[in-house]
C-alpha positions as CSV (number, residue, x, y, z in Angstrom):
1,M,-18.2,-23.3,23.4
2,P,-16.9,-21.2,20.4
3,R,-15.9,-23.0,17.5
4,Q,-13.0,-20.7,16.6
5,P,-9.9,-21.9,18.5
6,L,-8.6,-18.3,19.4
7,A,-11.9,-17.3,20.4
8,G,-12.0,-20.3,23.0
9,A,-8.9,-19.7,23.8
10,L,-9.8,-15.9,25.0
11,L,-12.8,-16.9,26.6
12,F,-10.9,-19.6,28.7
13,A,-8.3,-17.0,29.6
14,A,-10.9,-14.5,30.3
15,G,-12.7,-16.8,33.1
16,A,-9.1,-18.1,33.7
17,V,-8.3,-14.7,35.4
18,A,-11.1,-13.9,36.9
19,L,-11.0,-16.9,38.9
20,L,-7.4,-17.0,39.9
21,D,-7.7,-13.5,40.7
22,L,-10.7,-13.9,42.9
23,A,-9.6,-17.4,44.8
24,L,-5.8,-15.4,45.2
25,Y,-7.1,-12.7,46.7
26,F,-9.5,-14.8,49.5
27,A,-7.0,-17.3,50.1
28,L,-3.7,-14.8,50.9
29,G,-6.1,-11.8,51.8
30,P,-3.8,-8.3,52.6
31,S,-0.6,-10.4,51.4
32,S,-2.3,-10.9,48.0
33,P,-0.3,-9.3,45.0
34,F,-3.5,-7.9,43.9
35,A,-3.9,-6.4,47.1
36,A,-1.4,-3.3,46.4
37,L,-4.6,-2.3,43.5
38,G,-7.2,-2.1,46.4
39,I,-10.3,-3.3,46.2
40,G,-11.4,-1.0,43.0
41,G,-8.4,-2.4,41.3
42,L,-9.0,-6.0,42.1
43,E,-13.0,-5.6,41.2
44,R,-11.6,-4.7,37.8
45,W,-9.6,-7.5,37.5
46,V,-12.4,-10.0,38.4
47,A,-15.1,-7.9,36.7
48,Y,-13.5,-6.9,33.0
49,P,-12.8,-10.3,32.5
50,I,-16.4,-11.6,33.3
51,I,-17.5,-9.3,31.4
52,L,-15.8,-10.0,28.0
53,W,-16.4,-13.6,28.7
54,T,-19.8,-13.0,28.7
55,V,-20.1,-11.1,25.4
56,G,-17.8,-13.4,23.5
57,F,-19.9,-16.5,24.9
58,G,-23.2,-15.1,23.6
59,G,-21.7,-14.0,20.3
60,A,-20.2,-17.3,19.9
61,S,-23.1,-19.1,21.0
62,D,-25.3,-16.7,18.5
63,G,-23.0,-16.9,15.5
64,P,-23.5,-18.6,12.1
65,Q,-25.2,-22.1,12.7
66,P,-24.1,-25.1,10.6
67,F,-27.1,-25.5,8.6
68,G,-28.0,-21.7,8.8
69,P,-31.8,-20.8,10.1
70,I,-35.0,-22.6,10.3
71,R,-37.5,-21.2,7.8
72,I,-41.2,-22.2,8.1
73,G,-41.8,-22.7,4.6
74,M,-38.9,-25.4,5.1
75,I,-40.6,-27.7,6.8
76,R,-42.4,-30.7,5.2
77,R,-45.5,-32.1,7.0
78,R,-46.6,-35.8,5.6
């Protein structure tokens, strides 16, 4: 999980929006508030937050490490 609180909150919100939209559409069917958007609109509400979450999580995971990169010369042999 990211070390920045704002990034963590945004990633959580993106995942929650995607899951909520999908669950509401499956639970309520045509009476869902997202049914007015059509299948394409619902797909965007589900797919875009997942894509943003994936990119954000990957960026946070690949971000700066607490001790920096390990170099071969840094490892001492006994």
